[in-house]
VEXVEX-442052 format. One record per atom (N, C-alpha, C): residue number from 1; residue in three letters; atom name; x, y, z. Coordinates in steps of 0.001 Angstrom, whole numbers, plus 500000, padded with zeros to 6 digits. Each point is the difference from the previous one (the first is absolute). Layout:
[rec NUM,'ALA','CA',[X,Y,Z]]
...
END
This chain:
[rec 1,'MET','N',[500581,495818,503561]]
[rec 1,'MET','CA',[499601,499955,499412]]
[rec 1,'MET','C',[499612,501146,499016]]
[rec 2,'ALA','N',[500006,499933,498816]]
[rec 2,'ALA','CA',[499721,501609,499351]]
[rec 2,'ALA','C',[498215,500196,499843]]
[rec 3,'PRO','N',[499496,500793,500138]]
[rec 3,'PRO','CA',[498849,501212,499922]]
[rec 3,'PRO','C',[498950,498884,499232]]
[rec 4,'GLU','N',[500917,500062,498432]]
[rec 4,'GLU','CA',[498862,499422,499164]]
[rec 4,'GLU','C',[500247,498399,499963]]
[rec 5,'TYR','N',[500747,500087,500295]]
[rec 5,'TYR','CA',[500321,498085,500682]]
[rec 5,'TYR','C',[498495,499788,500832]]
[rec 6,'ILE','N',[499972,500339,500681]]
[rec 6,'ILE','CA',[498769,499650,501006]]
[rec 6,'ILE','C',[499060,500083,499672]]
[rec 7,'ALA','N',[499890,501215,498893]]
[rec 7,'ALA','CA',[498386,500426,499802]]
[rec 7,'ALA','C',[499308,499055,498745]]
[rec 8,'THR','N',[501063,499191,498950]]
[rec 8,'THR','CA',[499945,499565,499328]]
[rec 8,'THR','C',[499981,498544,500145]]
[rec 9,'GLY','N',[501578,499541,500729]]
[rec 9,'GLY','CA',[500459,498787,499997]]
[rec 9,'GLY','C',[501180,499139,498819]]
[rec 10,'LYS','N',[500126,501537,499524]]
[rec 10,'LYS','CA',[500871,499558,498558]]
[rec 10,'LYS','C',[501055,500819,500192]]
[rec 11,'ALA','N',[500967,499438,499455]]
[rec 11,'ALA','CA',[501766,499712,500237]]
[rec 11,'ALA','C',[500476,500848,498621]]
[rec 12,'SER','N',[500684,501110,500651]]
[rec 12,'SER','CA',[500534,500476,498324]]
[rec 12,'SER','C',[501101,500568,499962]]
[rec 13,'LYS','N',[500708,500369,499393]]
[rec 13,'LYS','CA',[501628,501400,499992]]
[rec 13,'LYS','C',[499519,500453,501474]]
[rec 14,'GLU','N',[499321,500879,499885]]
[rec 14,'GLU','CA',[500157,501263,500746]]
[rec 14,'GLU','C',[499513,499523,501461]]
[rec 15,'SER','N',[499199,498557,500212]]
[rec 15,'SER','CA',[500288,499451,501481]]
[rec 15,'SER','C',[501477,499466,500717]]
[rec 16,'ASP','N',[500306,499368,498176]]
[rec 16,'ASP','CA',[501275,499410,500842]]
[rec 16,'ASP','C',[500815,501194,500238]]
[rec 17,'VAL','N',[500058,500954,499712]]
[rec 17,'VAL','CA',[500930,501299,499815]]
[rec 17,'VAL','C',[499625,500638,501627]]
[rec 18,'TYR','N',[498963,499852,500396]]
[rec 18,'TYR','CA',[499072,500369,501373]]
[rec 18,'TYR','C',[500815,498832,500971]]
[rec 19,'SER','N',[500255,498769,499631]]
[rec 19,'SER','CA',[500330,499348,501067]]
[rec 19,'SER','C',[501819,500574,499913]]
[rec 20,'PHE','N',[500174,499737,499110]]
[rec 20,'PHE','CA',[501870,501040,499708]]
[rec 20,'PHE','C',[499890,500655,501028]]
[rec 21,'GLY','N',[499316,501248,499918]]
[rec 21,'GLY','CA',[499980,501061,500878]]
[rec 21,'GLY','C',[499596,499477,501811]]
[rec 22,'VAL','N',[499404,499371,499597]]
[rec 22,'VAL','CA',[499834,499320,502277]]
[rec 22,'VAL','C',[500942,499359,500099]]
[rec 23,'VAL','N',[500936,499522,499200]]
[rec 23,'VAL','CA',[500921,499034,500517]]
[rec 23,'VAL','C',[501450,501598,500559]]
[rec 24,'ALA','N',[499986,500176,499400]]
[rec 24,'ALA','CA',[500597,501066,499705]]
[rec 24,'ALA','C',[499948,500870,501256]]
[rec 25,'LEU','N',[498710,500363,500425]]
[rec 25,'LEU','CA',[500194,500598,501118]]
[rec 25,'LEU','C',[499847,499361,501610]]
[rec 26,'GLU','N',[499833,498829,499700]]
[rec 26,'GLU','CA',[500407,498724,501143]]
[rec 26,'GLU','C',[501651,499716,499677]]
[rec 27,'ILE','N',[500293,499927,499264]]
[rec 27,'ILE','CA',[501746,500927,500168]]
[rec 27,'ILE','C',[500678,500798,500693]]
[rec 28,'GLY','N',[499172,500673,499465]]
[rec 28,'GLY','CA',[500688,501571,500406]]
[rec 28,'GLY','C',[499484,500256,501924]]
[rec 29,'CYS','N',[498404,500082,499854]]
[rec 29,'CYS','CA',[500229,499452,501123]]
[rec 29,'CYS','C',[499726,499226,501463]]
[rec 30,'GLY','N',[500528,498554,499335]]
[rec 30,'GLY','CA',[499958,498935,500644]]
[rec 30,'GLY','C',[498882,499900,501137]]
[rec 31,'ARG','N',[499268,499835,498622]]
[rec 31,'ARG','CA',[498413,499587,500638]]
[rec 31,'ARG','C',[499095,499670,499287]]
[rec 32,'LYS','N',[499038,499238,500090]]
[rec 32,'LYS','CA',[498886,498665,499113]]
[rec 32,'LYS','C',[499721,500890,499850]]
[rec 33,'ALA','N',[499405,500177,498457]]
[rec 33,'ALA','CA',[498295,500737,499885]]
[rec 33,'ALA','C',[499264,499611,501105]]
[rec 34,'ARG','N',[499976,498493,499544]]
[rec 34,'ARG','CA',[498128,499759,501487]]
[rec 34,'ARG','C',[499913,500737,501140]]
[rec 35,'ASP','N',[502175,500171,500453]]
[rec 35,'ASP','CA',[499579,500072,501619]]
[rec 35,'ASP','C',[499401,501426,500244]]
[rec 36,'ARG','N',[499833,500146,501137]]
[rec 36,'ARG','CA',[498952,501351,500260]]
[rec 36,'ARG','C',[501287,500622,500391]]
[rec 37,'VAL','N',[500314,502051,499495]]
[rec 37,'VAL','CA',[500626,500712,500311]]
[rec 37,'VAL','C',[499812,500290,501318]]
[rec 38,'ASP','N',[499069,500093,500302]]
[rec 38,'ASP','CA',[499151,501093,501003]]
[rec 38,'ASP','C',[499164,498668,500688]]
[rec 39,'PRO','N',[499975,499586,500950]]
[rec 39,'PRO','CA',[498808,499186,500659]]
[rec 39,'PRO','C',[499098,500928,500314]]
[rec 40,'ASN','N',[499456,500551,499985]]
[rec 40,'ASN','CA',[499111,501439,500421]]
[rec 40,'ASN','C',[499259,500257,498259]]
[rec 41,'SER','N',[500619,499653,499177]]
[rec 41,'SER','CA',[499519,500414,498163]]
[rec 41,'SER','C',[500317,498954,499594]]
[rec 42,'HIS','N',[498896,500405,499007]]
[rec 42,'HIS','CA',[499681,498602,499198]]
[rec 42,'HIS','C',[500566,500474,498628]]
[rec 43,'VAL','N',[500540,500932,500056]]
[rec 43,'VAL','CA',[501415,500426,498626]]
[rec 43,'VAL','C',[501204,499510,499622]]
[rec 44,'GLY','N',[499688,499634,498455]]
[rec 44,'GLY','CA',[501173,498900,499640]]
[rec 44,'GLY','C',[501256,500523,500032]]
[rec 45,'LEU','N',[501484,499162,499440]]
[rec 45,'LEU','CA',[501271,500183,499763]]
[rec 45,'LEU','C',[499604,501198,498966]]
[rec 46,'VAL','N',[499364,499809,498781]]
[rec 46,'VAL','CA',[500221,501243,498972]]
[rec 46,'VAL','C',[499080,501189,500415]]
[rec 47,'GLN','N',[499492,499829,501114]]
[rec 47,'GLN','CA',[499355,501399,499804]]
[rec 47,'GLN','C',[500618,500543,501176]]
[rec 48,'TRP','N',[500637,499305,501091]]
[rec 48,'TRP','CA',[501188,500567,500844]]
[rec 48,'TRP','C',[500924,500393,499069]]
[rec 49,'VAL','N',[500594,499634,499419]]
[rec 49,'VAL','CA',[501179,500767,499154]]
[rec 49,'VAL','C',[499609,500809,499862]]
[rec 50,'TRP','N',[498620,500489,499021]]
[rec 50,'TRP','CA',[499693,500836,499326]]
[rec 50,'TRP','C',[499890,501221,501029]]
[rec 51,'ASP','N',[499135,499909,500967]]
[rec 51,'ASP','CA',[499558,500525,501332]]
[rec 51,'ASP','C',[501488,500842,500242]]
[rec 52,'LEU','N',[501067,499196,500334]]
[rec 52,'LEU','CA',[501687,500745,500417]]
[rec 52,'LEU','C',[500770,500468,498536]]
[rec 53,'LEU','N',[499542,499476,499381]]
[rec 53,'LEU','CA',[500721,501170,498896]]
[rec 53,'LEU','C',[499319,500991,499604]]
[rec 54,'GLY','N',[498341,500412,500701]]
[rec 54,'GLY','CA',[499285,500851,500046]]
[rec 54,'GLY','C',[500535,501121,500977]]
[rec 55,'LYS','N',[500485,499384,500825]]
[rec 55,'LYS','CA',[500594,500927,501311]]
[rec 55,'LYS','C',[501395,500270,499708]]
[rec 56,'GLY','N',[500854,499096,499355]]
[rec 56,'GLY','CA',[501340,500628,499406]]
[rec 56,'GLY','C',[500331,499245,500991]]
[rec 57,'LYS','N',[500227,498945,500503]]
[rec 57,'LYS','CA',[500200,499438,500726]]
[rec 57,'LYS','C',[500463,498255,499524]]
[rec 58,'LEU','N',[499884,499818,498684]]
[rec 58,'LEU','CA',[500384,498560,499730]]
[rec 58,'LEU','C',[500476,498951,500548]]
[rec 59,'LEU','N',[501348,500673,499824]]
[rec 59,'LEU','CA',[501360,499488,500566]]
[rec 59,'LEU','C',[499713,499246,501373]]
[rec 60,'SER','N',[499156,500865,501207]]
[rec 60,'SER','CA',[499582,499326,500679]]
[rec 60,'SER','C',[499037,498673,500355]]
[rec 61,'GLY','N',[499467,499520,499160]]
[rec 61,'GLY','CA',[499540,499200,499521]]
[rec 61,'GLY','C',[501527,498575,499387]]
[rec 62,'VAL','N',[500856,500594,499668]]
[rec 62,'VAL','CA',[501212,498929,499531]]
[rec 62,'VAL','C',[500040,498443,501588]]
[rec 63,'ASP','N',[500693,498859,499798]]
[rec 63,'ASP','CA',[499732,499082,500669]]
[rec 63,'ASP','C',[501198,500537,501007]]
[rec 64,'LYS','N',[499238,500003,501407]]
[rec 64,'LYS','CA',[501070,500258,501070]]
[rec 64,'LYS','C',[500980,498966,500278]]
[rec 65,'MET','N',[500416,498725,499390]]
[rec 65,'MET','CA',[501255,499190,500025]]
[rec 65,'MET','C',[500350,500864,499416]]
[rec 66,'LEU','N',[499984,500413,499264]]
[rec 66,'LEU','CA',[501545,500594,499323]]
[rec 66,'LEU','C',[500206,501401,500477]]
[rec 67,'LYS','N',[499784,500509,501040]]
[rec 67,'LYS','CA',[500559,501133,501302]]
[rec 67,'LYS','C',[500609,500637,499282]]
[rec 68,'LYS','N',[499526,500806,498961]]
[rec 68,'LYS','CA',[500255,501198,499279]]
[rec 68,'LYS','C',[501384,499561,499168]]
[rec 69,'GLU','N',[500488,498611,499711]]
[rec 69,'GLU','CA',[501049,499962,499512]]
[rec 69,'GLU','C',[499720,499357,498118]]
[rec 70,'PHE','N',[499124,501097,499387]]
[rec 70,'PHE','CA',[500294,499595,498347]]
[rec 70,'PHE','C',[499930,501565,499613]]
[rec 71,'ASP','N',[499901,499866,498867]]
[rec 71,'ASP','CA',[500139,500933,499062]]
[rec 71,'ASP','C',[498661,500465,499981]]
[rec 72,'VAL','N',[499715,501214,500351]]
[rec 72,'VAL','CA',[498670,501011,499577]]
[rec 72,'VAL','C',[499870,499966,498960]]
[rec 73,'LYS','N',[500637,500321,498694]]
[rec 73,'LYS','CA',[499894,500357,498725]]
[rec 73,'LYS','C',[499248,498348,499557]]
[rec 74,'GLN','N',[500473,498863,500364]]
[rec 74,'GLN','CA',[499702,498702,499463]]
[rec 74,'GLN','C',[498676,500205,500957]]
[rec 75,'LEU','N',[500156,499977,501034]]
[rec 75,'LEU','CA',[498336,499604,501128]]
[rec 75,'LEU','C',[498574,500634,498925]]
[rec 76,'GLU','N',[500287,501168,500095]]
[rec 76,'GLU','CA',[499107,500944,499597]]
[rec 76,'GLU','C',[499259,499763,498413]]
[rec 77,'CYS','N',[501399,499801,499235]]
[rec 77,'CYS','CA',[499591,498967,498592]]
[rec 77,'CYS','C',[499061,499071,500069]]
[rec 78,'LEU','N',[499898,499058,500618]]
[rec 78,'LEU','CA',[499811,499084,500703]]
[rec 78,'LEU','C',[498921,499962,500544]]
[rec 79,'MET','N',[499254,500725,500565]]
[rec 79,'MET','CA',[499066,500383,501023]]
[rec 79,'MET','C',[498492,500773,498635]]
[rec 80,'MET','N',[500806,501031,499404]]
[rec 80,'MET','CA',[499377,500621,498973]]
[rec 80,'MET','C',[499838,499154,498550]]
[rec 81,'VAL','N',[500527,498799,499850]]
[rec 81,'VAL','CA',[499666,499727,498632]]
[rec 81,'VAL','C',[499171,498621,501195]]
[rec 82,'GLY','N',[500183,499330,501005]]
[rec 82,'GLY','CA',[498784,499311,500387]]
[rec 82,'GLY','C',[498825,501224,499925]]
[rec 83,'LEU','N',[499868,500578,500257]]
[rec 83,'LEU','CA',[498347,500850,500195]]
[rec 83,'LEU','C',[500055,500473,498781]]
[rec 84,'TRP','N',[500335,500508,498853]]
[rec 84,'TRP','CA',[499943,499630,498320]]
[rec 84,'TRP','C',[499429,498923,499869]]
[rec 85,'CYS','N',[500991,499141,500666]]
[rec 85,'CYS','CA',[499051,498361,499107]]
[rec 85,'CYS','C',[498894,499788,500410]]
[rec 86,'ALA','N',[499842,500015,501525]]
[rec 86,'ALA','CA',[498338,499696,501024]]
[rec 86,'ALA','C',[499306,501017,499274]]
[rec 87,'HIS','N',[500114,501264,499154]]
[rec 87,'HIS','CA',[499152,500715,499864]]
[rec 87,'HIS','C',[498075,499947,499820]]
[rec 88,'PRO','N',[499065,500595,500272]]
[rec 88,'PRO','CA',[499053,499521,499838]]
[rec 88,'PRO','C',[499164,499745,499152]]
[rec 89,'ASP','N',[500327,500667,499108]]
[rec 89,'ASP','CA',[500061,500356,498656]]
[rec 89,'ASP','C',[501026,499331,498491]]
[rec 90,'ARG','N',[499368,498534,499929]]
[rec 90,'ARG','CA',[501169,499325,499384]]
[rec 90,'ARG','C',[499833,501066,498874]]
[rec 91,'SER','N',[499321,500432,499637]]
[rec 91,'SER','CA',[500182,500942,498259]]
[rec 91,'SER','C',[501769,500858,500372]]
[rec 92,'LEU','N',[499741,500373,501537]]
[rec 92,'LEU','CA',[501968,500688,500142]]
[rec 92,'LEU','C',[500581,499507,500691]]
[rec 93,'ARG','N',[499981,498515,499747]]
[rec 93,'ARG','CA',[501346,499285,500762]]
[rec 93,'ARG','C',[501111,499601,498695]]
[rec 94,'PRO','N',[501099,500311,500361]]
[rec 94,'PRO','CA',[500960,499382,499142]]
[rec 94,'PRO','C',[500181,498684,499868]]
[rec 95,'SER','N',[500590,499607,498249]]
[rec 95,'SER','CA',[500639,499047,500139]]
[rec 95,'SER','C',[500305,499271,500571]]
[rec 96,'VAL','N',[500835,498477,500160]]
[rec 96,'VAL','CA',[500912,499937,500656]]
[rec 96,'VAL','C',[501617,500441,499264]]
[rec 97,'ARG','N',[500003,500246,499318]]
[rec 97,'ARG','CA',[501127,500959,498755]]
[rec 97,'ARG','C',[500335,501303,500754]]
[rec 98,'GLN','N',[498904,500355,499771]]
[rec 98,'GLN','CA',[499880,501380,501023]]
[rec 98,'GLN','C',[500326,499695,501302]]
[rec 99,'ALA','N',[500353,499243,500435]]
[rec 99,'ALA','CA',[499955,500230,500977]]
[rec 99,'ALA','C',[501247,499693,500720]]
[rec 100,'ILE','N',[500430,499124,499292]]
[rec 100,'ILE','CA',[501272,499182,500154]]
[rec 100,'ILE','C',[500994,500941,499939]]
[rec 101,'LYS','N',[499505,500759,498623]]
[rec 101,'LYS','CA',[500877,501395,499582]]
[rec 101,'LYS','C',[500719,501225,501373]]
[rec 102,'VAL','N',[498527,500157,500246]]
[rec 102,'VAL','CA',[499779,500853,501242]]
[rec 102,'VAL','C',[500813,499296,501077]]
[rec 103,'LEU','N',[500177,498882,500473]]
[rec 103,'LEU','CA',[501019,499365,501216]]
[rec 103,'LEU','C',[501356,499970,499744]]
[rec 104,'LEU','N',[500012,500008,498512]]
[rec 104,'LEU','CA',[501356,500358,499746]]
[rec 104,'LEU','C',[500463,500966,499455]]
[rec 105,'PHE','N',[499587,501027,500798]]
[rec 105,'PHE','CA',[500029,501300,499644]]
[rec 105,'PHE','C',[500239,500436,498473]]
[rec 106,'GLU','N',[499162,499516,499081]]
[rec 106,'GLU','CA',[500801,500360,498599]]
[rec 106,'GLU','C',[499094,500588,499710]]
[rec 107,'ASP','N',[498699,500514,500948]]
[rec 107,'ASP','CA',[498624,500840,499463]]
[rec 107,'ASP','C',[499592,500700,501131]]
[rec 108,'ALA','N',[499623,501093,499931]]
[rec 108,'ALA','CA',[499119,500753,501591]]
[rec 108,'ALA','C',[498887,499085,500700]]
[rec 109,'ILE','N',[500550,500073,501482]]
[rec 109,'ILE','CA',[498791,500075,501038]]
[rec 109,'ILE','C',[499170,500009,499212]]
[rec 110,'PRO','N',[498477,499658,499834]]
[rec 110,'PRO','CA',[498589,500822,499884]]
[rec 110,'PRO','C',[500012,500753,500977]]
[rec 111,'ASN','N',[499355,501342,499853]]
[rec 111,'ASN','CA',[499101,500872,500733]]
[rec 111,'ASN','C',[498507,499772,500271]]
[rec 112,'LEU','N',[499831,499263,501205]]
[rec 112,'LEU','CA',[498500,499648,500511]]
[rec 112,'LEU','C',[499016,501030,500679]]
[rec 113,'PRO','N',[499002,500104,499727]]
[rec 113,'PRO','CA',[499107,500343,500975]]
[rec 113,'PRO','C',[500743,499475,501386]]
[rec 114,'MET','N',[499684,501451,500610]]
[rec 114,'MET','CA',[500522,499810,501834]]
[rec 114,'MET','C',[498933,499017,500515]]
[rec 115,'LYS','N',[498999,500021,499669]]
[rec 115,'LYS','CA',[498821,498855,500644]]
[rec 115,'LYS','C',[499279,499477,498986]]
[rec 116,'MET','N',[500030,498877,500637]]
[rec 116,'MET','CA',[499525,498608,499155]]
[rec 116,'MET','C',[498413,499890,499351]]
[rec 117,'PRO','N',[500333,500183,499111]]
[rec 117,'PRO','CA',[498694,500515,498965]]
[rec 117,'PRO','C',[498917,499125,499738]]
[rec 118,'VAL','N',[498846,499915,499831]]
[rec 118,'VAL','CA',[498732,499222,500506]]
[rec 118,'VAL','C',[499869,499357,498760]]
[rec 119,'VAL','N',[499826,498969,499535]]
[rec 119,'VAL','CA',[499126,499796,498726]]
[rec 119,'VAL','C',[498925,499120,500003]]
[rec 120,'ILE','N',[498683,499974,499269]]
[rec 120,'ILE','CA',[499073,499575,500158]]
[rec 120,'ILE','C',[500197,498449,498878]]
[rec 121,'TYR','N',[499289,499002,500473]]
[rec 121,'TYR','CA',[499859,499053,498796]]
[rec 121,'TYR','C',[498801,500015,500100]]
[rec 122,'TYR','N',[499904,500048,498776]]
[rec 122,'TYR','CA',[498948,498517,499634]]
[rec 122,'TYR','C',[499493,499524,498942]]
[rec 123,'VAL','N',[499625,499143,500720]]
[rec 123,'VAL','CA',[499992,498442,499248]]
[rec 123,'VAL','C',[498843,499730,499087]]
[rec 124,'ALA','N',[499593,500333,499130]]
[rec 124,'ALA','CA',[498902,499034,499344]]
[rec 124,'ALA','C',[499740,498893,500098]]
[rec 125,'PRO','N',[498762,499529,500604]]
[rec 125,'PRO','CA',[499460,498373,499938]]
[rec 125,'PRO','C',[499697,499258,498820]]
[rec 126,'ASP','N',[500326,499027,500312]]
[rec 126,'ASP','CA',[500223,498775,498893]]
[rec 126,'ASP','C',[498151,499491,499519]]
[rec 127,'VAL','N',[499298,501155,499492]]
[rec 127,'VAL','CA',[498799,499903,499692]]
[rec 127,'VAL','C',[499888,499095,498500]]
[rec 128,'PRO','N',[499241,498700,500195]]
[rec 128,'PRO','CA',[500057,499535,499220]]
[rec 128,'PRO','C',[498541,499932,498645]]
[rec 129,'GLN','N',[499935,500676,499006]]
[rec 129,'GLN','CA',[499270,499973,498689]]
[rec 129,'GLN','C',[498358,498967,500547]]
[rec 130,'VAL','N',[498727,500872,500569]]
[rec 130,'VAL','CA',[498903,499531,499732]]
[rec 130,'VAL','C',[499524,500135,498808]]
[rec 131,'SER','N',[499547,497973,499669]]
[rec 131,'SER','CA',[499345,500247,499061]]
[rec 131,'SER','C',[498640,499440,500263]]
[rec 132,'SER','N',[499808,499589,500753]]
[rec 132,'SER','CA',[498138,499699,499518]]
[rec 132,'SER','C',[500465,499610,501843]]
[rec 133,'VAL','N',[498598,498811,499946]]
[rec 133,'VAL','CA',[499222,499988,501693]]
[rec 133,'VAL','C',[499709,498384,499897]]
[rec 134,'CYS','N',[500666,499584,500860]]
[rec 134,'CYS','CA',[500033,498414,500245]]
[rec 134,'CYS','C',[497723,499418,500391]]
[rec 135,'ASN','N',[500265,499551,499453]]
[rec 135,'ASN','CA',[498304,499273,499852]]
[rec 135,'ASN','C',[499840,499047,501317]]
[rec 136,'LYS','N',[500771,499708,500032]]
[rec 136,'LYS','CA',[499732,498640,501490]]
[rec 136,'LYS','C',[500545,501575,501186]]
[rec 137,'CYS','N',[501292,500627,499814]]
[rec 137,'CYS','CA',[500130,500659,501706]]
[rec 137,'CYS','C',[499302,501473,499815]]
[rec 138,'LYS','N',[499671,500469,498738]]
[rec 138,'LYS','CA',[499412,501351,499810]]
[rec 138,'LYS','C',[501183,500661,500562]]
[rec 139,'ILE','N',[501151,500091,499346]]
[rec 139,'ILE','CA',[501206,501013,500323]]
[rec 139,'ILE','C',[500475,499923,499096]]
[rec 140,'ASN','N',[501394,501311,499940]]
[rec 140,'ASN','CA',[499994,499961,498909]]
[rec 140,'ASN','C',[501941,499168,499429]]
[rec 141,'VAL','N',[499462,499181,499006]]
[rec 141,'VAL','CA',[501459,499278,499915]]
[rec 141,'VAL','C',[500715,500828,499019]]
[rec 142,'LEU','N',[500861,499118,500015]]
[rec 142,'LEU','CA',[501913,500455,500365]]
[rec 142,'LEU','C',[500320,499492,498502]]
[rec 143,'PRO','N',[501040,500469,499040]]
[rec 143,'PRO','CA',[499573,499536,498744]]
[rec 143,'PRO','C',[500961,498558,500124]]
[rec 144,'LYS','N',[499837,499388,498919]]
[rec 144,'LYS','CA',[500397,498474,499925]]
[rec 144,'LYS','C',[498356,498957,500838]]
[rec 145,'GLY','N',[498807,500774,500036]]
[rec 145,'GLY','CA',[499208,499643,500556]]
[rec 145,'GLY','C',[499861,499221,501354]]
[rec 146,'LEU','N',[500881,500721,500467]]
[rec 146,'LEU','CA',[500042,499567,501535]]
[rec 146,'LEU','C',[499200,501042,501090]]
[rec 147,'CYS','N',[499525,499741,500880]]
[rec 147,'CYS','CA',[499477,500885,500585]]
[rec 147,'CYS','C',[500955,500466,501742]]
[rec 148,'PRO','N',[499654,500837,500504]]
[rec 148,'PRO','CA',[500983,499840,501622]]
[rec 148,'PRO','C',[500676,499524,500796]]
[rec 149,'ASN','N',[498710,498855,499929]]
[rec 149,'ASN','CA',[500026,499266,500768]]
[rec 149,'ASN','C',[500643,498640,499452]]
[rec 150,'GLY','N',[500688,499598,498758]]
[rec 150,'GLY','CA',[500905,499729,499062]]
[rec 150,'GLY','C',[499092,498511,499636]]
[rec 151,'ILE','N',[498714,500510,499838]]
[rec 151,'ILE','CA',[499350,499079,499343]]
[rec 151,'ILE','C',[499518,499689,498931]]
[rec 152,'ARG','N',[500550,498920,499167]]
[rec 152,'ARG','CA',[499726,500358,498416]]
[rec 152,'ARG','C',[498304,500512,499563]]
[rec 153,'CYS','N',[499752,501348,499561]]
[rec 153,'CYS','CA',[498702,499636,499943]]
[rec 153,'CYS','C',[499694,499705,498314]]
[rec 154,'CYS','N',[498227,500376,500465]]
[rec 154,'CYS','CA',[499281,499370,498794]]
[rec 154,'CYS','C',[500098,501372,498701]]
[rec 155,'VAL','N',[500374,501037,500555]]
[rec 155,'VAL','CA',[500048,501162,498375]]
[rec 155,'VAL','C',[500743,499908,499096]]
[rec 156,'ARG','N',[499490,500135,499200]]
[rec 156,'ARG','CA',[501294,499581,498465]]
[rec 156,'ARG','C',[500693,501208,499744]]
[rec 157,'MET','N',[500990,499875,499588]]
[rec 157,'MET','CA',[501450,501376,500072]]
[rec 157,'MET','C',[499598,499731,498678]]
END
């Protein structure tokens, strides 16, 4: 799941692109994203592939069932587009149209950082506006005259 979806619980075009990227990596690597790549590590598929890119060994992550019988250019493109779509910073992910154009070799393969970027997501809490204090509960009343306990309060709004 896209990091921002985990943080906010809200799906978006960008989180869909992230999922597309993960599926591309799953196809290229022959592994499921939820499976551990290394039993001694908590590194997920995206991080693992990005680490391979940084070591200059991207194609060593290709599905072993292919037995090295694949077009290197196509698999490298698939893996790079997968990483691009699964970029931790949603603002740096491509549109689906851009990703498809690269997969069709109509556009250049993107230049990605050799190390997976770390992005920190801040989600502002949904804090309701406090308008007054309930005479019964002696706590702040939410809009529409409800106290946080869900009781209709005696405060006039």
